[in-house]
N, C-alpha and C positions, 0 to 999 in steps of 0.2 A: 443248867439246872432246870428242873421242871417246876412250873408254877400253877397255882389255882387262882383264877381271878373271878370274883363274883361282884355283882353290883345291883343296886337298887336306884334307878334313875326315873323320875316322874315324867320328864319331858320326852315325848316320843322321838322327836328328831335327834335329840342329844343321845338318847339310848341307842338309836340306830347307828349313829356315828361312832360311838364307843365300840359297838359290836363289830362294825366294819374294820376299825383299827385292830381289834383283836384278831380278826380273820386275816388281815393284811400281814400280821406278824406270825402267821402260821399256827395260831392257837386253834384248838378244836372246840366247837360248841358242844357242851355236855348237858346243858339245860338252857332255857331261854335266856337267862342272865348269868350264865356260868361258863367259863372257858378254862381249858387246861392245855399245857404244852411246854415244850422246851424253849428257853430263851437264853441267849448269851447276855452277858452283863451290858453290852452296848445296846442290844435290842430291848432289853428290859428298861433301860434308862430312856431310850427313845419313845417306847410305847407309853411309859408313865407320863412323859411330858405331853405327848399327843392327847392322852386321856384327860389330863388336867386342862389343856386348852379347849378340848371339845366340850367338857363339862361347863367351863366358864363359871358363870354366876348361878347356874341352875342348881336346884336341890339334888344332891346325889350322895350316895355312899358307895365307895369302891374299895374292895378288899383284895389284897394281893398276898398270897401265901406261898412261900418257897416250900417245896416238898423234896426232901432227900429221897434217895432210891428206896430205902427201907420203908418210909412212910407211904410212898407210892405203891410199893408191892403189897402193903397191908390194906389197901383199899378194898371195899366191898361194893358190889353192884347187884341190885335186884332189878331185873327187867322182865316184864311179863306182858304178853298180849292177852288181855282179858276179854270176856264177853260183854260187849257194850250194847 
């Protein structure tokens, strides 16, 4: 199943550790604090436990959304290189 994981973590070190865990499980970074990708049930459970441990007692919000194929196919992306 494909998942979307987004988070808001204040502590820099914790935020980096959560991002590393997401990358370790093959998720693709789509924004600074957002990842998506395929996870098996086992990998989903392992990743969630790792995230909980890495967050520990720090202030955090972590959202994990399952996305069926229809939802994923309906996504929209606007990507533009502007004049800065």
